[in-house]
C-alpha positions in Angstrom: 7.3 -50.2 -121.4 5.6 -53.4 -120.2 5.5 -52.0 -116.6 3.3 -49.2 -117.8 0.8 -51.7 -119.3 0.7 -53.6 -116.0 0.1 -50.5 -114.1 -2.6 -49.3 -116.5 -4.3 -52.8 -116.4 -4.2 -52.8 -112.6 -5.7 -49.3 -112.5 -8.5 -50.3 -114.9 -9.2 -53.5 -113.0 -9.4 -51.6 -109.7 -11.8 -49.0 -111.2 -14.1 -51.8 -112.5 -14.0 -53.6 -109.2 -14.8 -50.3 -107.4 -17.7 -49.6 -109.8 -19.1 -53.1 -109.2 -18.7 -52.8 -105.5 -20.5 -49.4 -105.5 -23.3 -50.9 -107.4 -23.7 -53.8 -105.0 -23.6 -51.5 -101.9 -26.5 -49.6 -103.3 -28.6 -52.8 -103.4 -27.8 -55.0 -100.4 -30.1 -57.8 -101.6 -27.9 -58.2 -104.7 -24.8 -58.3 -102.5 -26.3 -61.1 -100.4 -27.5 -63.1 -103.4 -24.1 -62.6 -105.1 -22.2 -63.8 -102.0 -24.5 -66.9 -101.5 -24.1 -67.9 -105.2 -20.3 -67.5 -105.0 -20.0 -69.6 -101.8 -22.2 -72.3 -103.3 -20.2 -72.3 -106.5 -17.0 -72.6 -104.4 -18.3 -75.7 -102.7 -19.5 -77.2 -106.0 -16.2 -76.6 -107.7 -14.4 -78.4 -105.0 -16.8 -81.3 -104.7 -17.6 -81.9 -108.4 -14.5 -80.7 -110.3 -11.9 -81.1 -107.6 -10.2 -77.8 -108.4 -8.3 -77.9 -105.2 -9.2 -74.5 -103.7 -8.7 -74.9 -100.0 -11.9 -74.0 -98.0 -10.8 -72.1 -95.0 -11.9 -68.9 -93.2 -9.8 -66.7 -95.5 -11.1 -68.2 -98.7 -14.7 -68.1 -97.5 -14.3 -64.4 -96.4 -12.8 -63.4 -99.8 -15.6 -65.2 -101.7 -18.3 -63.8 -99.4 -17.1 -60.2 -99.6 -16.1 -60.3 -103.3 -18.9 -62.5 -104.5 -18.3 -64.0 -108.0 -15.4 -61.7 -108.6 -13.8 -62.9 -105.4 -14.3 -66.5 -106.5 -12.5 -65.7 -109.8 -9.6 -64.2 -107.9 
């Protein structure tokens, strides 16, 4: 029974992410601003709060492509 809830939650999360991605693709300036804000927040989180997120090429690409949602993941 719990497996069904996990699958349903994953499906809902994927649909929301797809909807947000589609919205950002329609407006490339919003995608650029979202990516820059997310990268700056990643740097600030590591410098000020010392959250321990490693800053490497993989992390930066995830945050740049995903924006604020990528930062949360």
